N, C-alpha and C positions, 0 to 999 in steps of 0.2 A: 450547418455544422459544418468543420470544414472535415476534410475525407480521412479517415481513420488510416494510422498508421501500420505500415505491414506488416512491422515486427509484432505490433502489438497482436492485431488481423490474426497471424500466425502463431501466440501463443495462445489466444481464447480457441481456436482450431482446436490445435494440441491437449489441449487440456478437457475438451468438452471433447472428446474421443479416448481420452485417457481412462481407466477403470481407479476409483481413487483407493488407497489400499484401506482395510477395516480399520487401523486406529484413526484416520483420519476423521472417520462419519462420526456425528455425531446428530442423532436424531433433533431437530429445530434448533437446532445450533449453530457455527460459523465451521465450517470447512477454511484450508489457509492451504494453497500449494504454494512452494518456493521453490520459482525458476529463474535459469537466462534468461535474458531477452530475447530468444529461441524457442521458449514453450520447454528447454530440456531442464529436469528439476537438477539443483546444487543442492550442497551440502551447507548451511546455515544452522547447527546444532541448538535444538529447545526453542528458536524463532518462530515454528509455527506454533506449538503446542502455547509456549505465552501468550501469545495473540490471540489465540483462541478461548483462554483462562482469563484475563482479563479485558476483555472485548464486553460492551454493552450488554444488556440482554435484548435490546431490540436489532443487534448485529446478527441476523439469522439469513445465511446464505452460502452463498462460496468468495473467495474474492483469491485473486494470485498478486504474489508479490514477487518482481523480479528485480534482480539483482544485476545491474548492467554497468558499463563504463561510463568514465567522466563525459568521455566524448559522445557515447551512445544519451545520455539524461541532457547531453547540450543542445544536441540538434532537436530531441522531444520538446526541451524548452523554447527554444526558438521557433519552432512551427508550429505549439500549441499557445505561449506564454508571450511570443514576439520578445523574447529576454535574451540574448545571446552569452550566455555560463552554464557553466555545470553546476545547475541546484541540487540541493540533498535528494529529494524527496517530492515526487511529482505521485498528483491520484486521479486516474481517470474513473469516472463514476458512468454506468451504465444508464442510459437515458432509456426508459421506456417507454418511452413512443416512437423511437427510433425501429422498424421495422426489421433491422438487424438483430437488434438484442429479443426477438418472440422468439419465451424458449422452447414453444413448439415448432419452431424451426430449427431450433438448433439444440438438441436433446444433451440432458446432461448426467447420464448414467450416473446415478445412486448419489447425485447430489442434495443434501437439503436446504430447499429455498430457490429464493433466484442469484444471479448470480451480479454483487454489488460492481464488479468491476474491480482493475487493477492501480496496487502501487509498486511505482518503480523507485526505486533507489541506487543511487549512484555509490558504487562501492569505495571509489576512491576518497571520492567524499568525507564518506561515512568513515573513514579510516582515519583523515584527518581531522575531522571533528573529535571522534574518538579522542585523538592527541592531545587535542586543544584543552578539552575536556577532564581528563586525565582518568579515563575508563577505558572498558575496554571494546574494540570494533563490537563482539555480540548484544554490548549493553546498549550500544550506537543505533544499533541497525533494530534493536525494542522499540527506541526511541523512535524512530524514526519509520517504523512501522504502524507503531500507535495512531502518530498525527494522519501519515495517510488514511489508514482508516477509517478514523473520525475524521477526513474528508469525504469521504466516499460515503459517510452514511448522513452528509447533508450539512455539520457543522463547518461554519468560516471563521476563522478568529479575528478576520480584518472588519466584519458585517453584523457581526451576534453581540458586542457589547462581554464579552468575557465569559461567555456560556461555551465556548470551545475551551478555553483556557481552564474553567474550575472542573469538568469532563476529564480533561486530560491529568487534570491534577490529582486527581482522586482516583482513575485507573491506572497511572502510575503507580502509587503510592501502592497501593492495593498489587501492584506487581511486582513491587519493591525496588523502583529507579528513583531515583533522587531528585530528577531534574526531568524538564521536559524540552522539548523544542521551542513552544511559544515564552516559555522564560527566559530562555539563553539568547534569543535572536538579537540577530543582529543585520544592519544592511552588508556586512563583508560576505555573508552566508546565504545571502537568497531568501531573504525570510518574509518574501509575499507568499501569496497564497500557493499552496503548493497542491 
């Protein structure tokens, strides 16, 4: 397994040390923290609440959505996927077999369930894709966050015979989105495994 990126590790450590606000806690549900690449909370109105609301029932635990620069996501994409371009969203799922992901070694106060992983979204790419799709950046962040969450839960649109596409379609409709990332994916948007 490749060495963990320092920015991802720093964000996880800062997240583990933070006590979540009461409004983000849901027993047995999903906890979502939106931050920058350094673990500082950032404003993304309604994103965390929307993702908690539409998440599949099996999404139990916590995730972080890191909103980063195109340059930062390009570096992550190059390092972890060997693809040298700024993609829109990357998901870094926790491997429960790895010792650094042992919950007892990394306490997470008041976090329901396990830490599922990080969703990293490129703000510039999201902004451009929103313009191309004819909707707001807020909507695009929802499209990308849902796609990233499904990857954290183990879905893989390249190998699952359409299962992820069907789940994404059902959840995005439930959340009021007219189209999903898989449906509109084109080679120019870096539509591979995210």
